[in-house]
C-alpha distance (Angstrom), angle and dihedral (degrees) to the residues before:
residue distance angle dihedral
M1 . . .
T2 3.81 . .
A3 3.80 116.3 .
V4 3.83 123.2 -160.6
R5 3.76 116.8 -129.2
R6 3.82 137.0 179.5
I7 3.79 117.1 -149.6
P8 3.85 113.4 -152.4
V9 3.85 116.1 -124.4
E10 3.76 132.5 175.9
D11 3.88 107.5 -112.4
L12 3.78 100.4 -52.5
R13 3.77 104.3 176.9
G14 3.81 87.9 -27.0
L15 3.78 95.0 -50.8
D16 3.78 123.2 124.7
A17 3.88 94.0 -170.7
L18 3.76 139.9 22.5
P19 3.71 123.0 -135.5
A20 3.82 115.7 -114.0
L21 3.78 141.8 171.7
R22 3.77 129.4 -145.5
D23 3.79 122.3 -154.1
G24 3.76 139.4 169.8
P25 3.80 134.8 36.7
V26 3.76 118.5 -1.4
R27 3.79 90.4 -129.0
P28 3.76 108.4 23.2
D29 3.78 125.6 172.3
W30 3.81 88.3 -124.8
L31 3.86 132.0 29.7
L32 3.80 112.1 -161.3
V33 3.80 117.2 -159.7
L34 3.78 106.3 -148.8
A35 3.83 124.6 -162.1
H36 3.80 123.7 -165.2
G37 3.83 126.3 -121.1
A38 3.80 125.4 -105.2
G39 3.84 95.8 -88.6
A40 3.77 103.4 40.3
A41 3.85 140.8 55.7
M42 3.77 128.5 -128.9
T43 3.80 87.7 -96.4
S44 3.79 95.5 55.7
G45 3.74 117.9 126.3
F46 3.85 93.6 -105.1
M47 3.84 93.5 48.3
T48 3.83 93.4 45.7
E49 3.81 95.3 46.7
L50 3.86 93.0 43.8
T51 3.86 90.4 49.3
A52 3.83 90.8 50.8
A53 3.80 92.1 48.2
L54 3.85 92.1 48.9
A55 3.81 90.7 49.1
R56 3.79 90.1 52.8
N57 3.78 85.9 56.1
R58 3.82 90.5 52.5
V59 3.77 96.3 -106.0
G60 3.80 114.3 136.0
V61 3.82 113.9 -135.5
L62 3.82 131.6 -156.8
R63 3.77 111.2 -173.0
F64 3.79 125.9 179.2
D65 3.80 145.2 178.7
F66 3.79 123.9 -113.1
P67 3.83 114.9 -126.4
Y68 3.80 95.0 -98.9
T69 3.79 90.4 53.1
A70 3.76 92.5 45.8
L71 3.80 87.9 53.1
G72 3.78 93.9 50.3
K73 3.81 94.7 -111.8
R74 3.81 125.5 140.5
A75 3.78 102.9 -152.2
P76 3.78 112.8 80.8
D77 3.80 120.3 -115.2
R78 3.82 118.9 -102.1
T79 3.77 116.0 -89.2
P80 3.80 97.4 -99.0
V81 3.86 90.4 55.6
L82 3.75 92.6 46.2
E83 3.80 91.1 49.7
A84 3.76 92.7 46.5
A85 3.82 90.1 52.2
W86 3.82 90.8 50.8
K87 3.77 93.0 48.2
A88 3.82 90.2 53.2
V89 3.78 91.8 49.3
M90 3.81 92.2 47.6
A91 3.75 90.1 52.2
Y92 3.80 91.8 48.4
A93 3.80 92.2 47.6
A94 3.78 93.4 49.1
A95 3.81 90.4 52.2
H96 3.84 94.7 47.0
R97 3.84 103.2 36.5
M98 3.84 93.1 93.1
Q99 3.78 106.0 -165.8
A100 3.81 96.8 -17.0
R101 3.74 122.8 116.0
L102 3.86 110.9 -120.1
A103 3.78 128.7 -122.7
V104 3.84 125.6 175.1
G105 3.78 132.9 -167.4
G106 3.75 139.7 98.4
K107 3.75 148.4 -175.2
S108 3.78 117.8 -34.1
M109 3.84 109.0 -57.9
G110 3.78 92.5 19.6
G111 3.81 91.8 58.2
R112 3.81 93.0 42.8
I113 3.81 93.8 56.2
A114 3.84 90.0 49.7
T115 3.85 90.6 53.2
Q116 3.81 90.8 49.9
I117 3.80 90.7 56.4
L118 3.80 95.1 44.4
A119 3.80 90.6 50.0
Q120 3.81 89.4 56.8
G121 3.82 90.4 66.4
P122 3.87 140.5 -118.4
G123 3.82 94.4 -53.5
E124 3.80 90.5 67.2
V125 3.81 95.1 66.5
A126 3.78 135.0 49.8
G127 3.82 108.3 -105.5
P128 3.82 125.2 -9.5
L129 3.76 123.8 -17.4
P130 3.86 115.0 -93.6
D131 3.82 115.0 -95.8
A132 3.85 98.6 -118.3
A133 3.78 146.0 0.1
V134 3.84 123.8 -132.1
L135 3.77 117.1 -166.0
F136 3.79 123.8 -167.8
G137 3.75 108.7 -163.1
Y138 3.82 100.4 -13.1
P139 3.87 107.7 -151.0
L140 3.83 98.5 -128.8
H141 3.81 92.6 172.8
P142 3.79 140.4 -4.6
P143 3.84 116.4 -83.3
G144 3.75 109.8 -73.8
K145 3.85 93.9 -0.5
P146 3.80 106.3 95.6
E147 3.79 90.1 159.9
K148 3.86 91.5 68.7
L149 3.77 98.5 70.6
R150 3.79 123.7 -173.8
D151 3.78 93.7 -152.3
A152 3.80 107.3 100.5
H153 3.84 93.0 105.5
L154 3.73 98.0 42.6
T155 3.82 95.3 85.9
E156 3.81 87.4 58.7
L157 3.81 89.4 47.1
A158 3.81 86.9 55.4
K159 3.83 90.7 60.3
R160 3.76 91.9 57.2
V161 3.79 118.2 33.0
P162 3.79 136.2 7.9
A163 3.78 113.7 -108.7
L164 3.91 132.5 -153.9
F165 3.80 115.2 -153.8
L166 3.81 115.2 -161.8
Q167 3.79 107.4 -169.1
G168 3.82 136.1 170.7
D169 3.76 113.4 -131.9
R170 3.82 89.6 -133.0
D171 3.80 93.9 53.0
T172 3.86 109.1 135.8
L173 3.84 89.9 -160.6
A174 3.78 94.5 54.7
R175 3.80 119.9 35.2
I176 3.77 102.2 -149.8
D177 3.81 95.9 -133.5
L178 3.82 87.9 55.7
V179 3.77 91.6 47.8
N180 3.85 88.9 52.2
K181 3.84 89.3 52.9
T182 3.79 91.6 48.3
V183 3.77 92.5 51.1
A184 3.78 91.8 46.6
R185 3.79 91.0 51.1
M186 3.84 91.3 50.8
N187 3.78 90.6 50.8
R188 3.79 90.4 51.5
Q189 3.77 87.0 54.8
R190 3.80 91.5 50.4
K191 3.82 123.4 -3.8
G192 3.78 112.7 -116.1
S193 3.81 94.3 11.7
A194 3.81 95.2 121.5
T195 3.81 133.7 37.2
L196 3.82 124.6 -175.3
H197 3.81 124.1 -155.2
V198 3.83 113.9 -172.4
V199 3.73 119.0 -152.4
E200 3.82 106.3 -152.3
D201 3.80 119.1 -124.4
A202 3.85 92.1 -1.4
S203 3.70 125.1 137.1
H204 3.86 128.3 -145.7
D205 3.78 88.4 -78.9
F206 3.85 90.4 46.6
A207 3.88 90.9 -111.5
V208 3.78 115.1 151.3
P209 3.82 129.1 -158.6
K210 3.73 117.8 -102.2
R211 3.81 90.6 -121.3
T212 3.80 89.7 70.4
G213 3.81 91.4 64.5
R214 3.83 89.2 -133.9
T215 3.84 124.2 128.3
R216 3.75 131.7 -142.7
S217 3.75 90.2 -116.4
G218 3.86 89.8 53.6
V219 3.74 91.3 52.3
I220 3.80 92.9 48.5
T221 3.78 89.8 49.0
E222 3.81 89.1 52.6
L223 3.81 89.7 51.5
A224 3.79 93.6 50.1
E225 3.80 96.2 42.9
T226 3.82 91.9 49.0
T227 3.77 91.2 47.3
A228 3.86 93.4 49.0
A229 3.82 92.3 48.2
W230 3.78 92.5 47.7
L231 3.79 92.5 50.5
R232 3.82 92.5 48.3
A233 3.81 89.0 51.9
I234 3.78 99.5 54.0
């Protein structure tokens, strides 16, 4: 069952709360806070299907909209606003997780902003840091510009929480050889700090060509089962 939530914020673009949805077991072992990507809301097809698949695997999910999405805007908020929203959601999740361990992450931009906050250290969030980060399609670089890596903070992330990267090998925002190098560098910083799961033939949005015989639901099931197994193992 999906439960509607409102997460308090302090005047973010005139908002005093962000819309959120809670799914999955009432008392899960893990609660995953899931942020959407730049071009989709928490109720997009991908976010909804992924949430349902995670819930089937006994992972609780709290998804939310960033301020620009809540206001019906298309252009993402500036980084300080995105980070402020994430910090408010992390504080809310920490206070309402009951006995569950807490993981944070999301699709593309949503996951990237979470990692930026975690890399800044414990003082940036209310309470202890979350226990893990789960990143669906981490945007390692802009499309077609692999020289402009968004990885400077990831060695700091490696010192603080383990991270799971779920990446398609056709992702134009994350050339897979560069993702491999990034994960290896994080693991040199701290052994076991980064795990990479590659989804064969998948794009940034985890779409796969018809020739593969795979379906969207099959890919999303793979993402959810991999995430649940990884969380259980850490």
